[in-house]
Backbone bond lengths (Angstrom), bond angles and torsions (degrees), N, CA, C in turn:
res aa  C-N    CA-C-N  psi(-1)  N-CA   C-N-CA  omega(-1)  CA-C   N-CA-C  phi
1 X - - - 1.446 - - 1.526 109.68 -
2 X 1.302 115.29 132.09 1.457 117.19 175.51 1.520 109.22 -91.92
3 X 1.307 115.90 178.16 1.457 121.74 -173.90 1.516 112.58 -65.16
4 X 1.333 118.74 -32.15 1.471 121.89 -179.28 1.522 111.11 -68.74
5 X 1.304 118.28 -35.32 1.463 120.62 178.88 1.527 111.25 -74.95
6 X 1.297 115.72 -32.74 1.458 120.79 -178.72 1.530 111.28 -70.72
7 X 1.300 118.02 -38.57 1.458 122.02 -177.97 1.523 113.25 -59.96
8 X 1.341 120.57 -49.36 1.469 118.98 177.85 1.532 111.90 -62.55
9 X 1.305 117.96 -36.00 1.459 120.71 179.31 1.525 110.19 -65.38
10 X 1.317 116.47 -41.92 1.464 120.38 178.85 1.525 109.75 -67.36
11 X 1.312 117.58 -41.33 1.462 121.11 179.01 1.524 110.38 -62.74
12 X 1.320 116.21 -42.04 1.466 120.19 178.98 1.524 110.45 -64.99
13 X 1.314 115.75 -42.87 1.470 119.85 178.10 1.527 110.41 -63.27
14 X 1.318 117.05 -41.90 1.459 121.54 178.06 1.526 110.30 -60.12
15 X 1.321 116.94 -44.30 1.467 121.22 179.57 1.533 111.12 -62.59
16 X 1.315 116.92 -41.58 1.469 120.53 179.21 1.526 110.98 -65.47
17 X 1.321 116.59 -40.26 1.468 120.38 179.00 1.528 109.75 -64.27
18 X 1.325 117.27 -42.11 1.460 120.94 178.17 1.530 111.20 -61.18
19 X 1.325 116.86 -43.80 1.472 120.04 178.27 1.524 111.01 -63.56
20 X 1.324 116.40 -40.39 1.468 119.51 177.92 1.529 111.42 -63.52
21 X 1.312 116.73 -40.16 1.465 120.04 178.27 1.525 111.28 -64.58
22 X 1.332 117.10 -41.36 1.461 120.35 176.79 1.522 110.73 -62.87
23 X 1.311 116.29 -44.44 1.471 120.82 179.91 1.528 110.47 -62.73
24 X 1.322 116.05 -40.87 1.460 120.77 178.38 1.523 110.70 -60.12
25 X 1.330 116.32 -44.62 1.472 121.17 178.99 1.526 110.42 -62.11
26 X 1.336 116.57 -43.32 1.467 120.30 178.11 1.517 111.40 -61.34
27 X 1.316 116.05 -42.78 1.463 120.20 -179.92 1.523 111.60 -66.69
28 X 1.312 117.13 -35.84 1.467 119.79 176.22 1.527 110.68 -63.34
29 X 1.327 116.80 -43.53 1.474 120.09 178.71 1.525 110.79 -64.05
30 X 1.335 116.01 -43.42 1.463 119.98 179.05 1.525 110.49 -62.09
31 X 1.309 116.33 -43.05 1.460 120.83 179.85 1.526 110.57 -62.73
32 X 1.325 117.35 -42.34 1.467 120.61 178.72 1.522 110.52 -62.81
33 X 1.332 116.40 -41.89 1.462 120.51 179.90 1.533 110.44 -64.81
34 X 1.320 116.54 -43.92 1.466 120.19 -179.77 1.528 111.29 -66.64
35 X 1.313 116.70 -37.29 1.469 120.55 177.29 1.524 110.18 -62.81
36 X 1.325 115.83 -41.94 1.468 119.95 178.58 1.528 110.92 -64.36
37 X 1.321 116.69 -42.98 1.470 120.07 178.30 1.523 110.96 -63.33
38 X 1.326 116.77 -40.98 1.457 120.72 179.43 1.521 110.88 -62.30
39 X 1.312 117.11 -42.75 1.467 120.47 178.71 1.524 110.65 -63.10
40 X 1.325 116.44 -40.12 1.457 119.90 177.25 1.514 111.88 -63.53
41 X 1.319 116.34 -41.77 1.466 120.13 179.71 1.521 111.29 -68.62
42 X 1.313 117.04 -36.30 1.463 119.71 176.96 1.518 110.65 -64.85
43 X 1.325 116.85 -41.30 1.472 120.52 177.80 1.529 109.99 -63.95
44 X 1.327 116.55 -41.16 1.464 120.40 178.41 1.523 110.59 -64.12
45 X 1.327 117.10 -40.34 1.468 120.94 178.51 1.520 111.06 -62.05
46 X 1.328 117.19 -42.10 1.465 121.03 178.46 1.527 109.65 -62.04
47 X 1.326 115.65 -42.79 1.465 120.90 178.82 1.527 110.90 -62.38
48 X 1.320 117.17 -44.37 1.465 120.93 -179.72 1.524 111.79 -66.45
49 X 1.333 115.94 -37.91 1.471 118.88 176.48 1.526 110.85 -62.53
50 X 1.322 116.34 -40.80 1.464 120.04 179.50 1.523 110.14 -65.28
51 X 1.329 116.93 -42.96 1.464 119.97 178.36 1.526 110.79 -62.61
52 X 1.333 117.05 -39.44 1.458 120.70 177.75 1.524 110.64 -63.97
53 X 1.319 116.14 -43.31 1.466 120.28 179.28 1.531 110.47 -62.88
54 X 1.323 116.73 -42.98 1.473 120.33 178.43 1.528 111.03 -62.13
55 X 1.323 116.40 -44.52 1.466 120.58 -179.93 1.528 110.45 -64.27
56 X 1.320 116.93 -40.83 1.463 120.36 178.35 1.518 111.15 -61.94
57 X 1.324 116.79 -41.79 1.466 120.30 178.14 1.527 111.19 -63.57
58 X 1.331 116.57 -41.55 1.469 119.37 178.62 1.526 110.59 -63.27
59 X 1.305 117.56 -42.29 1.468 121.19 179.24 1.527 110.26 -64.59
60 X 1.326 116.60 -42.83 1.473 120.05 178.71 1.532 110.67 -60.56
61 X 1.335 116.94 -41.09 1.463 120.09 178.57 1.529 111.06 -64.85
62 X 1.338 116.24 -41.69 1.462 119.50 178.32 1.526 111.51 -64.14
63 X 1.323 116.50 -40.58 1.470 119.98 178.07 1.530 110.57 -64.35
64 X 1.313 116.41 -39.48 1.460 120.41 178.46 1.533 110.17 -63.77
65 X 1.319 116.82 -43.70 1.472 120.36 177.61 1.521 110.46 -63.31
66 X 1.300 117.15 -39.51 1.459 121.36 179.10 1.528 110.25 -63.85
67 X 1.323 116.64 -43.62 1.466 120.29 177.22 1.522 110.96 -62.98
68 X 1.322 118.34 -38.38 1.453 121.78 -179.06 1.527 111.03 -68.29
69 X 1.303 118.05 -36.63 1.468 119.44 -179.96 1.523 111.06 -70.21
70 X 1.317 117.60 -29.28 1.460 119.79 178.44 1.526 112.59 -81.02
71 X 1.300 116.99 -17.48 1.460 118.54 -179.16 1.531 113.03 -99.99
72 X 1.314 118.54 7.09 1.477 121.49 177.76 1.519 108.49 -72.61
73 X 1.345 118.36 126.17 1.460 120.80 179.80 1.517 110.76 -66.18
74 X 1.315 115.52 144.70 1.451 120.83 176.80 1.525 113.36 90.15
75 X 1.310 117.62 -5.64 1.466 118.53 177.12 1.507 108.45 -92.53
76 X 1.310 117.18 143.84 1.469 119.25 -179.16 1.516 111.20 -65.46
77 X 1.331 114.75 141.16 1.460 120.77 177.59 1.520 108.43 -79.63
78 X 1.281 118.09 126.39 1.465 121.15 -176.96 1.517 111.82 -75.15
79 X 1.323 118.89 -13.02 1.462 120.71 -178.14 1.521 111.65 -93.74
80 X 1.313 119.60 -9.21 1.447 122.22 -175.21 1.502 111.68 -76.05
């Protein structure tokens, strides 16, 4: 290979390396953005789980109170 053939090959290789570096940078930014979104969604999921647990506890307490009011002696049975 003479010098003229080597130069276009090196230029082409240089161009490909530059494109790969740009793509790598883009992928790093995308990955950072997706990681941030994932963390936000995980925090939201934890919050929603807590709200669900709180609501379940409130419902359980209401059901318990409802059962207690139906088991009080001397109160009329609503099914009779």
